[in-house]
C-alpha positions, 0 to 999 in steps of 0.5 A: 292224598293217594292220587296214584292209587286213584288212577291205578286202581279205583276199586282199592281206592273205593274200599281204603276210601270208605274204610277211613270214613267208617273209622273217623265216624264210629267209635272203636273198642277192639281192645286190640286195634288203635289210630296210629300218627301219621308219622307211623303211617308215612314210615309204613309207606315209605321206599323202605318198602323198596329194600331186601335186608335179610340179616342184621345190622351190619351183617346183610347179605344184600348190599345196599342196607347203610340207611336200612342198618341205621333203622334198624339200630334205632328201633332196637337202641329204642325198645331196649330203652323203652322196656329196660332190656338187654336185648331186642329183635325188631324183626318179627312179622308179627306176634305170633311169629315172634312167639314161634321163634322163641319156641323154636330157639329154646325148646325142642318138640315135645317139651312142656310149656305151662300157660295160661289156659285160653278159657280163662284169657290166653292166646291161640299161640299159648297152645290151642288145639287148633294151632300147629303149635299144640302138635309141636309142644305138650301145653298144660294149663293153668286157670284163674279164679273166674270171679277175681281174676286172681291165680292160684299160684299154690295150684301152679306150683302144684302143676309145674312140680308135676308136669316139669315145664320147659318154659313157664308161659305169662300173658293172655288176650282177654284178661283185665288184671296186671300179673305178679311176675315175681311169683312167677319166676319163683316157681319157673326156678323151682323146677328149671323152667325159662319164663317168658312173658307175651305182653302183646295187649299190655306192652304199651302200659308197661312202657309207660310204667303204669303195670308191671314190668317183666324185666329184669325178671323174666329171661323172654318178653314178646309183644307186638307193636300195635294195641295199646304201644300205638304202632304198626302191626308188627312184632317184637322180642325182648330177652336177656343177653345170654339168650339173644344169639338163639333168639335172633338165629331163631327169628332168621334165618330160623323163621322169615326171611327178609324183614319189612323194612318199612314196618321196622321204619314204623317201629322205630318211630312207634318206639320213640314216640313212646318214650315221649312223656305225653304217651305216660299222660296217653296211657294213664288216661286209658286205665282212667277211661277202662275204669270209668267205662266199667263202673258206669256198665257194672251200674247199668247191670253188665257183669265184669268177668273179674270183678273190674279191669286193672288194664285197657280192657274189660271182658263182659259175660252177657248171660244175665242179659239174655244175649249173646256175644254174637247178637251184641257185638252185631246189635252195637256195630249197626249203631257204630261201636265195634268191639268184638264177641268173645268166649268168658270163663267156663263158657257153655257156647261156641267160638263164634257165638260166645257168652260175652264181648271184648272191649278196651279203651285205647282207640277211643283214648287216642282220639282224646276221650276221656271219662265223661264219654266213657258214661255215654258210650256205655249207657249207648251200648246199653241202649242198643243190647236193650234195643237190639231188635228195634231198628228204628232205635238203632238208627236213632242211636247211630246218629248219637254215636256218629255224633260223639265221633265227629266231634273227637276227630281221627286224620284232620289232615287226611283225606283220600 
């Protein structure tokens, strides 16, 4: 593999070779990461990358798109079937462009969006002050109970009646509960707002029937195609047929030029894989693993935000462990466990050195790990954090983590 790259650019080749080795020998608990199949990798690295295809199937601004049209139509039909959607746009380059395109499709500058507060699990594209979006639209926030994670829909209704949002946005990147889409829809109807769900983190769980589906209630749903969906890095917009023309126009020519056809080919493969019965079993195991990891960490004295998990991720408040999220992340990476530092509800620390860590089970589940391995990982984490100043102990733990990782190999037939 990669002989041409090795000969042309040995520096890049060497870095990729090291990255493959890192992935094979570490335990990936980053909630937004996963391992794609070899079929997805092959589609992503295919000759489709050579083609320009501005427009949509059978309506292109370039010639020579017969095969690209077929690929994109496959991706569209599979996405619609997977999520029971009326319309799908598979062209967004990622989740953030998908969200921006939706805003541009249905809103005017200055319009109000009611979204989850970022300190309680919302995403940057849901109106963080550092983003351009916050300068374009008026974002107002709803919160959740920091202990239970429950949303106070009475309070949310009061906010909606007062602020009169044009869009009520549901979604998160660090929240471990399922959502009552019907309750959001009822409030949106009261104030005449569009409904949008950003399911980037939980798309795979929804597709497999392990979490509630926003359709057919919601007007628009956006997602990434990686994370729990286990596809290439990319975006997807699903919507009611009545909004299809607006959404498509907002993506192209409104926000993007030529789509990445190799990425769309990889999305088509990913959607096919997600329609297989084996994907449902995979997603069930993701949830089982998250529950097992949660329970073992609680036994070890870790504080799980929102009281537990109903999906693939855990948000942990480390204040009682007298360690910051950044310190924990660093110690865990030293032993080969990779996750990310993260703000927790009402966090008093800075984003780059917060009070918490976030983790998820999609990647370890793809490797074939189950509840027994989750218990071992919880103990590795506990030991690494407790002994974070003891380099000898960390080295000993690293050997154990590497040994566990090697028992569950990835890409066995792939070598650089």
